[in-house]
N, C-alpha and C positions, 0 to 999 in steps of 0.2 A: 511718505512714511511706509516702511516695510513692516508687515505684521509677522512676528516670529511665533511659531507654534510652541506650545509647552511640551517639553521633553521629560521623560521619566528621570527620577534621580538615579544616581549610580547604583545604589543598593536596592532599588525597587526591582520586583520581578520583571523580566523582559516581557513586553507586550506580545511577542511572537508566540508565547505559550510554551517555550522550551523548558521552563522551570529554572533556568539559570538567572543570575543577577544580570541586570541590563548592562553593567560595565563589562561583563565577560561574554556578552552575546552581541546584541545589535545596537548598542548605544551610539557608536560612532556613525553608523548608517542612518539612525534616526535623526541625529543632529544635522547631518548633511542634508537629509531629505526635508527637514523642517525649514531650511533656508531657501528651498525651491518654491517657485510660484505655485499656488494651490491647483491650478488647472493641470500643470505638468505632474504634480505630485499624485493627483487622482489617477491619471493615466498610468503612471509608473506602478502604483499600488495595484491597480486593476490587472496590469500585465503580470505582476508577481503572483497574484492570487490565481490567475489562469494557469500559469506555469506550475504552481504547487498542486492545483487540482489535477492537471495532466500527469504529473509525476506520481501522485497518489493513486490515480486510476491505473497507471502502468504497473505500479507495485502490487496493487490488488489483483490484477490479471496474472502477474507472475506467480503470486502466491496460489491462485486458483489452479494454475497449471501444475504446480508442485503437488497440490492436494490430489489432483486427478491422476498424476503419475503414481502416487502412493496407493491409490485404490487398486485392490487386487481384482483379478478377473473373477467373474461370478463363479461360484462353486456349483458344478453340475450335480444333479442328484446321482447318487451311487446306485448301481444295479447289482443284484446278487442272483446267483443261479439257485437251482432247487436245493443244493447242498449247503447253502449259506456262504459260498465263496464269492468274493468280490469279483465282478466282471469288469475288466478294464475297458476303457472307451474304445481302444483299438480292437479288442475281441468282439465287441458288439457290432462294430462297423463291418468286420469280415464275416460275421455270422449272417448279416443281412444281405451280403453281396452274392 
């Protein structure tokens, strides 16, 4: 006797969490997977979870790089001379030399 796993109905939300109906998302994959022996199914699901976690981590790293690229260079304090005129950074370097 082969035990068949219960699958979601066509109009039920997909268990993957996409928010779509199962019939428009993963229903065929779920039906195919339900017919596989449980020990193989667990290995397949574990592999898919690991791949998703790795993809999510790569996406987060890419987003972090984008944020770091958008960060401007720190603003240096501005210096003024005795008359209140702004001294450029190049002027202060040549004055010290």
